[in-house]
C-alpha positions in Angstrom: 14.2 -2.3 78.6 13.6 -6.0 78.5 10.8 -7.4 76.4 8.7 -10.5 76.0 8.1 -12.3 79.2 10.5 -10.3 81.4 9.4 -7.8 84.0 9.9 -4.1 83.7 11.0 -2.4 86.9 9.9 1.2 87.0 11.2 3.8 89.4 10.1 7.4 89.4 7.6 9.9 90.8 4.0 10.6 89.9 3.0 14.1 91.0 4.2 14.3 94.6 3.8 10.6 95.3 7.0 8.5 95.0 6.5 5.3 93.0 7.9 2.3 94.7 9.6 -0.4 92.5 6.9 -2.1 90.5 6.7 -4.6 87.7 4.5 -4.8 84.7 5.0 -7.6 82.2 5.3 -6.5 78.6 3.9 -9.2 76.3 5.6 -9.8 73.0 2.6 -8.9 70.8 2.1 -5.7 72.8 5.8 -4.8 72.5 5.7 -5.4 68.7 2.6 -3.2 68.4 3.7 -0.4 70.7 7.4 -0.2 69.6 9.3 2.7 71.3 6.0 3.9 73.0 6.4 1.0 75.4 9.6 2.6 76.7 7.9 5.9 77.5 4.9 4.2 79.1 7.3 2.1 81.3 9.4 5.1 82.3 6.6 7.6 82.8 7.0 9.8 85.9 3.7 11.4 85.4 0.4 10.5 83.6 -2.3 13.1 82.9 -5.9 12.3 82.2 -8.0 14.3 79.8 -11.5 14.4 78.3 -11.5 15.2 74.6 -13.7 16.5 71.9 -14.6 13.8 69.4 -13.5 15.9 66.5 -10.0 17.0 65.4 -9.3 20.6 65.4 -6.1 22.6 65.5 -6.8 24.1 68.9 -4.6 24.0 71.9 -4.4 22.2 74.2 -4.9 19.0 72.2 -3.8 15.4 72.4 -3.2 13.7 69.0 -5.1 16.6 67.4 -8.2 16.2 69.6 -9.2 19.3 71.6 -9.0 18.9 75.4 -12.4 19.5 76.8 -11.4 19.1 80.4 -8.1 18.1 82.1 -8.6 15.5 84.7 -6.4 14.6 87.6 -3.0 13.1 87.3 -3.1 9.3 87.9 -2.2 7.9 91.2 0.5 5.2 91.5 -2.1 2.5 91.6 -4.0 3.9 88.6 -0.7 4.1 86.6 0.1 0.5 87.4 -3.4 -0.6 86.3 -3.1 1.3 83.0 0.4 0.0 82.4 -0.7 -3.6 83.0 -3.6 -3.2 80.5 -1.4 -1.6 77.9 1.4 -4.2 78.2 -0.9 -7.2 78.1 -1.7 -9.0 74.9 -5.0 -10.0 76.4 -6.2 -6.3 76.3 -6.1 -6.3 72.5 -7.8 -8.0 69.5 -5.0 -7.9 67.0 -6.5 -10.1 64.2 -9.8 -8.2 63.6 -10.6 -4.7 62.4 -13.7 -2.6 63.1 -15.6 -0.3 60.7 -16.7 2.5 62.9 -15.5 6.1 63.2 -12.7 6.8 65.7 -14.2 9.5 67.9 -11.8 10.1 70.7 -13.4 11.2 74.0 -10.8 10.5 76.6 -7.0 10.0 76.9 -3.8 9.8 78.9 -0.5 11.6 78.4 2.6 9.8 79.7 5.6 12.0 80.6 9.0 10.4 81.0 11.3 13.3 81.5 11.3 15.2 78.2 9.7 12.3 76.3 6.0 12.1 75.9 3.5 9.6 74.5 -0.3 9.5 74.6 -3.2 7.1 74.3 -6.6 8.3 73.2 -9.8 6.3 73.6 -12.8 6.0 71.3 -15.2 4.5 73.8 -18.0 4.2 71.2 -15.8 1.8 69.1 -13.7 0.4 72.0 -10.5 1.5 70.1 -7.4 3.1 71.5 -4.7 5.0 69.6 -1.1 5.3 70.8 1.3 8.0 69.5 4.2 10.3 70.3 3.8 14.0 69.4 3.8 14.5 65.7 3.2 10.9 64.8 0.2 9.1 63.4 -1.5 7.0 66.0 -1.3 3.2 66.1 -4.9 2.2 66.6 -6.1 -1.2 68.0 -9.2 -2.8 69.6 -9.4 -2.8 73.4 -12.7 -4.8 73.8 -11.1 -7.3 76.3 -10.0 -4.5 78.6 -13.2 -2.4 78.3 -14.5 -3.0 81.9 -11.1 -2.1 83.4 -10.8 1.0 81.3 -14.4 2.1 82.1 -13.7 1.6 85.8 -10.5 3.7 85.6 -12.3 6.5 83.7 -15.1 6.5 86.3 -12.6 7.0 89.1 -11.1 9.9 87.3 -14.0 11.7 85.8 -17.3 10.9 87.5 -18.3 13.6 90.0 -19.7 12.5 93.4 
């Protein structure tokens, strides 16, 4: 994978829809924050959406320890590209400030790249997102600058007509 200012070309499949070659730029600050999680996000062949309970319990299924309240649809090719672009962009984060509010996860995404998996859970009340691979502590950061795009994506996935 190339980092910092280079494009990532991703080939794969999402559900039954073939992904055509696409490019998402991984900014240096995002690459430093995400570490190896960026590789899984870039190579994902399927991305699940989930609504979560805001408390951690040892129930299954769970994502980063948060109980899955409802499984949403797998993301479409366009939705995956939107999410990748947000995750890979330094402009989506506020790295130099911290918030003092409880992280209450209520939604999330699970990226599958063959046998590898990574997830991002969202605390919409605090506008924080946490990134982790199974069994790891999440890396939590502020997503205030990307709030409107994330809200729009969640509305597409979970709001009933």
